[in-house]
C-alpha positions as CSV (number, residue, x, y, z in Angstrom):
1,M,23.3,-15.0,16.8
2,R,26.8,-16.4,17.0
3,A,29.8,-14.1,16.2
4,N,30.1,-15.4,12.7
5,E,27.2,-17.4,11.3
6,K,26.4,-18.7,7.8
7,V,23.0,-18.9,6.1
8,E,21.8,-19.5,2.6
9,I,19.6,-16.4,2.3
10,A,19.7,-13.1,4.3
11,I,16.8,-10.8,3.9
12,V,17.3,-7.2,5.2
13,G,14.0,-5.8,6.4
14,A,11.2,-7.4,8.4
15,G,8.3,-5.5,7.0
16,I,5.6,-7.2,5.0
17,A,7.7,-7.3,1.8
18,G,10.6,-9.1,3.5
19,I,8.3,-11.4,5.4
20,A,6.3,-12.4,2.3
21,T,9.6,-13.0,0.4
22,A,10.8,-15.3,3.1
23,Y,7.4,-17.0,3.2
24,Y,7.4,-17.9,-0.5
25,L,11.0,-18.8,-0.6
26,S,10.2,-21.4,2.0
27,Q,6.6,-22.5,1.2
28,K,6.8,-22.5,-2.6
29,F,10.4,-23.2,-3.4
30,G,11.6,-25.1,-0.3
31,F,14.6,-22.9,0.5
32,R,16.2,-23.6,3.8
33,S,18.3,-21.5,6.1
34,I,16.7,-18.0,5.8
35,S,17.5,-15.2,8.1
36,L,15.3,-12.1,8.4
37,I,17.3,-9.1,9.6
38,D,15.9,-6.0,11.3
39,H,16.7,-4.1,14.5
40,R,13.0,-3.4,15.0
41,P,10.1,-5.8,15.7
42,A,8.6,-7.3,12.6
43,M,5.9,-5.2,10.9
44,S,6.5,-2.3,13.2
45,Y,7.8,0.4,10.8
46,T,6.1,1.5,7.6
47,S,4.1,-1.8,7.4
48,A,2.4,-0.8,10.7
49,Q,1.2,2.4,9.0
50,S,-0.7,0.7,6.2
51,G,-4.2,1.7,5.1
52,D,-4.8,-2.1,4.7
53,N,-6.7,-1.8,1.4
54,Y,-6.4,-3.8,-1.8
55,R,-7.7,-3.4,-5.4
56,N,-7.0,-4.9,-8.8
57,W,-7.5,-1.7,-10.9
58,W,-4.5,0.2,-12.2
59,P,-4.2,2.4,-15.3
60,H,-1.9,-0.2,-16.8
61,P,-2.5,-4.0,-17.5
62,T,0.9,-5.0,-16.0
63,M,0.0,-3.7,-12.5
64,T,-3.5,-5.1,-12.9
65,E,-2.1,-8.6,-13.5
66,F,0.4,-8.2,-10.7
67,T,-2.2,-7.2,-8.1
68,N,-4.7,-9.8,-9.4
69,R,-2.1,-12.4,-8.6
70,S,-1.5,-10.9,-5.1
71,I,-5.3,-11.0,-4.4
72,D,-5.4,-14.7,-5.5
73,L,-2.6,-15.4,-3.0
74,M,-4.3,-13.5,-0.2
75,Q,-7.6,-15.3,-0.9
76,D,-5.7,-18.6,-0.6
77,I,-4.5,-17.6,2.8
78,A,-7.9,-16.4,3.8
79,Q,-9.4,-19.7,2.9
80,A,-6.7,-21.8,4.6
81,T,-7.0,-19.8,7.8
82,D,-10.8,-19.3,8.2
83,N,-10.1,-15.7,7.1
84,R,-7.8,-14.9,10.0
85,I,-6.5,-12.0,7.8
86,M,-9.9,-10.4,7.9
87,M,-10.2,-10.0,4.2
88,M,-13.3,-8.2,3.1
89,R,-14.5,-7.3,-0.4
90,R,-16.8,-4.3,-0.3
91,G,-14.9,-2.8,-3.2
92,Y,-13.1,0.4,-3.9
93,V,-15.1,3.5,-4.9
94,L,-13.8,6.4,-6.9
95,A,-16.2,9.4,-6.8
96,T,-16.3,12.5,-8.9
97,R,-18.6,15.5,-9.4
98,R,-17.6,15.5,-13.1
99,H,-20.3,14.7,-15.6
100,Q,-17.8,13.8,-18.3
101,I,-15.6,10.8,-17.4
102,D,-14.4,9.5,-20.8
103,E,-10.8,9.8,-19.7
104,L,-11.5,7.7,-16.6
105,I,-13.3,5.1,-18.7
106,S,-10.3,5.0,-21.0
107,D,-8.0,4.4,-18.0
108,L,-10.2,1.5,-16.9
109,E,-10.2,0.0,-20.4
110,R,-6.4,0.3,-20.6
111,G,-6.0,-1.3,-17.2
112,Y,-8.4,-4.2,-17.6
113,Q,-7.9,-4.8,-21.4
114,D,-11.4,-6.2,-21.5
115,S,-14.4,-3.9,-22.1
116,S,-16.8,-6.5,-20.9
117,L,-15.5,-6.0,-17.4
118,I,-16.8,-2.4,-17.5
119,R,-20.5,-2.1,-16.8
120,I,-22.2,1.3,-17.2
121,Q,-25.2,1.6,-14.9
122,E,-27.4,4.5,-16.1
123,S,-30.8,3.3,-15.0
124,D,-32.1,4.2,-11.5
125,N,-33.0,0.5,-11.0
126,A,-30.1,-1.2,-12.7
127,Q,-30.7,-4.9,-12.3
128,S,-27.1,-5.8,-13.1
129,Y,-25.6,-3.8,-10.2
130,I,-24.7,-5.8,-7.2
131,E,-24.4,-3.8,-3.9
132,S,-21.3,-4.0,-1.7
133,L,-20.5,-7.5,-0.5
134,G,-20.1,-7.0,3.2
135,E,-17.7,-9.3,5.0
136,S,-17.4,-11.9,2.1
137,Y,-13.9,-12.1,0.6
138,S,-14.8,-14.3,-2.3
139,S,-17.2,-13.4,-5.1
140,N,-17.7,-13.9,-8.8
141,T,-18.3,-10.2,-9.2
142,V,-15.3,-8.7,-11.1
143,G,-14.5,-5.7,-13.1
144,V,-16.1,-2.4,-12.4
145,D,-19.5,-0.8,-12.2
146,I,-19.9,2.8,-13.3
147,L,-22.9,4.4,-11.7
148,K,-24.0,7.4,-13.8
149,N,-27.5,7.8,-12.3
150,K,-28.0,10.2,-9.4
151,E,-30.8,8.2,-7.8
152,L,-28.8,4.9,-8.0
153,I,-25.9,6.6,-6.4
154,A,-28.1,8.0,-3.6
155,E,-29.7,4.7,-3.0
156,N,-26.5,2.7,-2.7
157,F,-24.2,5.4,-1.3
158,P,-26.4,7.6,0.9
159,S,-23.6,9.0,3.0
160,L,-21.8,10.6,0.0
161,S,-22.3,14.1,-1.2
162,Q,-25.3,14.8,-3.3
163,E,-23.0,16.6,-5.7
164,I,-21.4,13.3,-6.8
165,R,-22.3,12.6,-10.4
166,N,-20.3,9.5,-11.2
167,I,-19.2,6.5,-9.1
168,I,-16.6,4.0,-10.3
169,H,-17.0,0.9,-8.1
170,V,-14.1,-1.5,-8.5
171,R,-15.3,-4.9,-7.4
172,R,-12.2,-7.0,-6.8
173,A,-11.2,-4.8,-4.0
174,G,-11.6,-4.2,-0.2
175,D,-9.7,-4.3,3.0
176,I,-7.5,-6.7,4.9
177,S,-5.4,-6.9,8.1
178,G,-1.8,-6.5,7.0
179,Q,-0.7,-7.3,10.6
180,Q,-2.5,-10.6,10.6
181,L,-1.2,-11.4,7.2
182,G,2.4,-10.8,8.3
183,Q,1.9,-12.6,11.6
184,F,0.5,-15.7,9.9
185,M,3.5,-15.9,7.6
186,L,5.9,-15.5,10.5
187,E,4.2,-18.2,12.5
188,T,4.3,-20.5,9.5
189,L,8.0,-19.8,9.0
190,S,8.8,-20.2,12.7
191,A,7.1,-23.6,12.7
192,K,9.9,-24.7,10.3
193,N,12.4,-24.5,13.2
194,H,10.9,-27.8,14.5
195,S,12.0,-29.6,11.4
196,S,15.2,-29.7,9.5
197,D,14.5,-26.2,8.0
198,I,15.9,-23.1,9.7
199,F,14.2,-19.7,9.7
200,R,15.6,-17.2,12.1
201,R,14.8,-13.6,13.0
202,V,18.0,-11.6,13.6
203,N,17.7,-8.6,15.8
204,G,20.4,-6.3,14.5
205,R,21.1,-3.1,12.6
206,V,23.0,-3.5,9.3
207,V,26.1,-1.3,9.5
208,G,28.1,-2.6,6.6
209,I,28.1,-5.2,3.8
210,E,31.1,-6.8,2.0
211,H,30.9,-9.0,-1.0
212,A,33.4,-11.4,-2.4
213,N,32.5,-15.1,-2.7
214,E,29.7,-14.5,-0.3
215,Y,28.0,-11.6,1.5
216,R,29.4,-10.6,4.9
217,I,26.7,-8.5,6.6
218,H,28.0,-6.6,9.6
219,L,25.4,-6.1,12.3
220,D,25.2,-4.0,15.4
221,E,23.4,-6.1,18.1
222,E,23.0,-3.9,21.1
223,G,26.4,-2.4,20.8
224,A,28.2,-5.6,19.8
225,T,29.3,-6.0,16.2
226,K,28.7,-9.4,14.6
227,T,28.8,-10.8,11.1
228,L,26.3,-12.9,9.2
229,C,27.5,-14.6,6.1
230,A,25.1,-15.4,3.3
231,D,25.2,-16.7,-0.3
232,I,22.2,-14.6,-1.3
233,L,21.2,-11.1,-0.1
234,I,17.7,-9.7,-0.5
235,N,17.1,-6.0,0.0
236,A,13.6,-5.5,1.5
237,A,14.5,-2.5,3.6
238,G,11.6,-0.3,2.6
239,P,12.5,3.4,3.0
240,F,16.1,2.4,3.7
241,A,16.5,0.3,0.5
242,T,18.7,2.9,-1.2
243,H,20.9,2.9,2.0
244,I,21.4,-0.8,1.9
245,A,22.0,-0.7,-1.9
246,G,24.7,2.0,-1.3
247,M,26.5,-0.4,1.0
248,L,26.8,-2.7,-2.1
249,G,28.0,0.1,-4.4
250,A,24.6,0.1,-6.2
251,E,21.9,2.7,-6.8
252,L,18.2,2.4,-6.8
253,P,15.7,4.9,-8.3
254,I,13.7,5.1,-5.2
255,K,12.6,8.3,-3.3
256,N,10.7,8.6,0.0
257,I,7.7,10.9,0.7
258,F,6.0,11.0,4.1
259,Q,2.2,10.7,4.0
260,Q,-0.2,10.9,6.9
261,K,-3.5,9.4,8.1
262,I,-5.8,9.7,11.0
263,A,-8.1,7.1,12.6
264,F,-10.7,7.8,15.2
265,E,-13.7,6.4,16.9
266,D,-16.8,7.3,14.9
267,R,-18.9,7.8,18.0
268,L,-21.6,9.7,16.0
269,T,-21.8,6.8,13.5
270,V,-21.6,9.2,10.5
271,V,-19.9,6.7,8.2
272,P,-22.1,3.6,7.6
273,R,-20.2,0.4,8.5
274,D,-20.9,-1.2,5.1
275,T,-19.3,1.7,3.2
276,P,-16.5,0.7,0.8
277,Y,-13.1,2.4,0.7
278,C,-14.1,5.8,-0.9
279,V,-11.8,8.1,-2.8
280,D,-12.7,11.6,-3.9
281,L,-11.1,12.1,-7.3
282,D,-11.7,15.9,-7.4
283,S,-9.3,18.6,-6.4
284,K,-10.8,21.0,-3.9
285,V,-10.6,24.3,-2.1
286,L,-11.3,23.7,1.5
287,A,-14.3,25.3,3.2
288,W,-12.9,28.0,5.4
289,T,-14.7,31.0,6.8
290,D,-13.6,34.3,5.2
291,E,-11.7,35.2,8.4
292,Q,-9.9,31.9,8.4
293,R,-9.0,32.2,4.7
294,Q,-7.7,35.7,5.2
295,S,-5.5,34.5,8.1
296,L,-4.2,31.6,6.1
297,T,-3.4,33.8,3.1
298,E,-1.3,36.1,5.2
299,D,0.8,33.2,6.6
300,E,3.6,32.3,4.1
301,Q,3.8,28.7,5.6
302,L,0.0,28.1,5.5
303,A,-1.1,30.1,2.4
304,W,-1.3,26.9,0.4
305,L,-4.2,25.7,2.5
306,A,-6.4,28.5,1.0
307,K,-5.6,27.3,-2.5
308,E,-6.8,24.3,-4.5
309,I,-5.5,20.9,-3.3
310,P,-5.2,17.9,-5.6
311,G,-7.8,15.1,-5.3
312,G,-7.4,11.8,-3.5
313,V,-8.8,12.3,0.0
314,H,-10.1,8.9,1.1
315,C,-12.2,7.4,3.9
316,R,-13.2,3.9,5.0
317,P,-14.7,2.2,8.1
318,D,-12.0,0.4,10.1
319,G,-12.7,-2.9,11.9
320,G,-15.5,-4.4,9.9
321,V,-19.2,-4.0,10.3
322,R,-18.9,-4.4,14.1
323,G,-16.1,-1.9,14.5
324,K,-16.5,1.7,15.5
325,W,-13.4,3.5,13.9
326,V,-12.8,5.2,10.6
327,K,-9.6,5.9,8.7
328,L,-9.0,9.0,6.6
329,G,-6.0,9.8,4.4
330,W,-4.9,12.2,1.8
331,A,-1.5,11.8,0.0
332,Y,-1.1,15.4,-1.1
333,N,2.4,15.8,0.2
334,T,5.1,15.9,-2.6
335,N,8.1,16.8,-0.5
336,L,11.0,14.3,-0.4
337,S,12.0,13.0,3.0
338,E,15.0,11.3,4.5
339,P,13.6,8.3,6.5
340,M,13.8,8.7,10.2
341,D,14.5,5.8,12.6
342,D,11.6,6.5,14.9
343,L,8.1,6.9,13.3
344,V,6.5,7.3,16.8
345,N,8.2,10.6,17.2
346,E,8.2,11.5,13.5
347,P,9.0,15.2,13.0
348,Y,7.2,15.2,9.6
349,L,3.8,14.8,11.3
350,D,1.8,18.0,10.5
351,P,-0.2,19.3,13.5
352,Y,-2.8,20.7,11.0
353,F,-3.2,17.5,9.1
354,S,-6.2,16.2,11.1
355,E,-8.2,19.3,10.3
356,I,-7.1,19.4,6.7
357,V,-8.1,15.8,6.0
358,L,-11.4,16.1,7.9
359,R,-12.4,19.2,5.9
360,G,-11.4,17.4,2.7
361,A,-13.2,14.2,3.5
362,A,-16.3,16.1,4.6
363,S,-16.7,17.4,1.1
364,L,-17.2,13.7,0.1
365,Q,-19.0,12.5,3.2
366,P,-20.7,15.6,4.6
367,A,-21.6,14.1,8.0
368,L,-17.9,14.0,8.8
369,S,-18.0,17.8,9.2
370,A,-19.4,17.1,12.7
371,Y,-15.8,16.2,13.7
372,V,-14.0,19.2,12.1
373,D,-13.8,21.2,15.3
374,K,-14.1,18.4,17.8
375,L,-12.2,15.3,16.9
376,P,-12.9,12.5,19.4
377,E,-10.4,11.9,22.2
378,R,-9.9,8.3,21.0
379,Q,-8.0,9.1,17.8
380,H,-4.6,8.3,16.2
381,H,-2.6,10.6,13.9
382,Y,0.2,8.6,12.2
383,G,2.2,8.5,9.1
384,G,4.6,6.4,7.0
385,Y,6.9,6.7,4.0
386,Y,5.8,6.1,0.4
387,S,9.0,4.6,-1.0
388,M,8.5,5.0,-4.6
389,T,9.9,5.3,-8.1
390,E,9.0,8.2,-10.3
391,E,6.5,6.0,-12.2
392,N,5.2,4.6,-8.8
393,W,5.8,1.0,-9.8
394,P,7.6,-1.5,-7.5
395,I,11.1,-2.8,-8.2
396,V,11.4,-6.6,-7.7
397,G,14.3,-8.6,-9.0
398,P,18.0,-8.9,-9.4
399,M,20.3,-6.0,-8.5
400,N,24.1,-5.6,-8.3
401,P,26.3,-7.3,-7.3
402,P,25.4,-10.8,-8.4
403,S,23.2,-12.9,-6.1
404,S,21.6,-9.8,-4.6
405,F,17.9,-8.9,-5.1
406,V,15.5,-6.1,-4.3
407,V,11.9,-6.1,-3.4
408,G,10.9,-2.5,-2.8
409,A,9.2,0.8,-3.9
410,L,5.8,-0.6,-2.8
411,S,4.5,3.0,-2.4
412,G,1.0,3.0,-0.9
413,F,0.3,-0.5,-2.0
414,G,2.6,-2.6,0.2
415,V,0.1,-4.8,1.9
416,M,-2.0,-5.4,-1.3
417,A,1.1,-6.2,-3.4
418,A,3.2,-8.0,-0.8
419,C,2.2,-11.6,-1.6
420,A,2.8,-11.2,-5.3
421,A,6.0,-9.2,-4.7
422,G,7.3,-11.8,-2.3
423,E,6.5,-14.6,-4.6
424,L,8.1,-12.8,-7.6
425,C,11.3,-12.1,-5.7
426,A,11.4,-15.7,-4.5
427,S,10.9,-16.8,-8.2
428,H,13.9,-14.7,-9.3
429,V,16.0,-16.3,-6.5
430,N,14.9,-19.7,-7.5
431,G,15.5,-19.2,-11.2
432,G,13.4,-20.8,-13.9
433,E,10.1,-19.6,-15.3
434,L,8.9,-16.1,-14.3
435,P,5.4,-14.5,-14.7
436,S,4.8,-12.3,-17.7
437,Y,5.0,-9.1,-15.6
438,A,8.5,-9.9,-14.1
439,S,10.6,-7.9,-16.5
440,Q,8.5,-4.7,-16.4
441,L,8.6,-4.8,-12.6
442,S,12.4,-5.2,-12.4
443,L,15.2,-2.8,-13.0
444,D,15.2,-4.0,-16.6
445,R,12.4,-1.6,-17.4
446,Y,14.8,1.3,-17.2
447,D,16.5,0.0,-20.4
448,H,13.4,1.2,-22.2
449,P,13.1,5.0,-21.8
450,E,9.9,5.2,-24.0
451,F,8.2,2.8,-21.7
452,I,9.3,4.7,-18.6
453,R,8.0,8.0,-20.1
454,E,4.6,6.4,-20.7
455,L,4.4,5.1,-17.1
456,R,5.3,8.5,-15.7
457,Q,2.4,10.1,-17.6
458,I,0.0,8.0,-15.6
459,A,1.9,7.8,-12.3
460,D,-0.4,10.2,-10.4
461,K,-3.4,7.9,-11.1
462,S,-1.6,5.0,-9.4
463,L,-1.6,7.0,-6.1
464,L,-5.4,6.8,-5.7
C-alpha cells in the first residue's frame, strides 16, 4: 500500500464476516474500490476455529428468517461451484432423555411460526420420516421431525444412548466448509482486479482511526505507519470489534467468551459417518470413579467438574462420508475473555478439556468412551472466541460516526450466518430497501428494552 491511499470502502477484519460483506458489496451492489484490512492471513483467526455447521432453527422467527436467507445464499454458491463449499444436509439433531418436551415444541413453534413444519413421529414405522440426506445439499424436506418412539430412534440413530427418549431432527441443517466458502469469495473478489474494479487485501494492523470528512485509518505495516483514507468504514473485526469501535469514540454491547473444541481421527470408527450433527440437550454429572470424584472435590480449581454441567455437548463426523475425523465441542464456559492476538498459543486452552468433552459426549454416543483414556495421536485441541451480545444475536448495520457500519457478534454461528450478514451489511451501505429482519438485527433493537428482555430469556437456547 502507498503511504496515503484513498478507497471508497474500508473493511476492518478479514474473517468470514468481512469477506462476505466485501463479496456482496461487489457482487450484488457493484461497489468498487474495496479494501479488506487485517494483519493476519484471511480466515486465520476465529473463522478458522468454526464448527462449520448450519441450521435454520432458532427460538425466534427473526433469526429463523435470517438464517434461512443465509442458507439460500450458501446453496446458490454450492450450485454455482459444483458444491466446492462441501455443503451437506444431514440435519441437526437435538437429543434428550426427557419424556416431556412441551417446552421444546413451543420453542419450535415460536421459531418456525408454522405448526405444519413440525412433524411428530410416534410410530415405530413412521412413513413420513425421511432419514438423513447424506451428501446432498438440496432437498424439499423442511421443518423438523420429532421422534418420540424408542424403536424409531434406535433404528435411525443406533450410535446414540439407549436412554434418549426424544429426538428433534431439524431438517434444513448440516455442515459446510467455511474455509472453502471464504476462499471462493476472495477469489471472486480478486478476479475483479483484472477489470476496472479494485479489490485489495491490505496487510496491516489498525492502530488508530480519525474521522472528519473521511476516515483516516492508520496502519502499522511491519513497523512502518501508513494511512488509508476511506469514505465508508465497516467494522468486521470479530473479537476486536469493540476495540475498533473505541477508536471511533463508539461503544458496542459485545463481549467475548473463549470456547473450545477437539477433533481427532476416529480410528475405531465409533461414530457412523452418516450421523448428523448431534447435540445433547441434557445437563449432566460426568462419570468419574469414586476416587476421581473425591480428588476433584478436594481441589478448589477442579471441584466444578464433580458437579452438574449444563447441556450442549455436541459431536459430528468431519470430512464427509469418506472422512475419518470427528469434532466434539461443549460451550459450557461463561467467563469473559480479552481476545489474544495469537490463538495458536492461546492461554485459555484448558488441558482438561479433551477429557471433559469426551466424557460428556460419551453419555450421548457411548462408543466414544473408548477414547476417554487414550485419545488418538492424530488430534487437534483448539478454540476461538464467541463474540456475542447478551441476547446472543448479531449486530449488523449503522454505527457512529456517520458512514460507519458494523457486522459482528456472530457468536457460534459465524459461518452459517456470514452470507446473510454480509448481504445485510452491504444493503445498509447501499441504502434503499432492507429485509424485514434488518432493524431487529441492528443497534436499533436496544431502543426497545422489552424486546431485549424477551430475547435474553431465550438466549441460552441460541447457543445449542
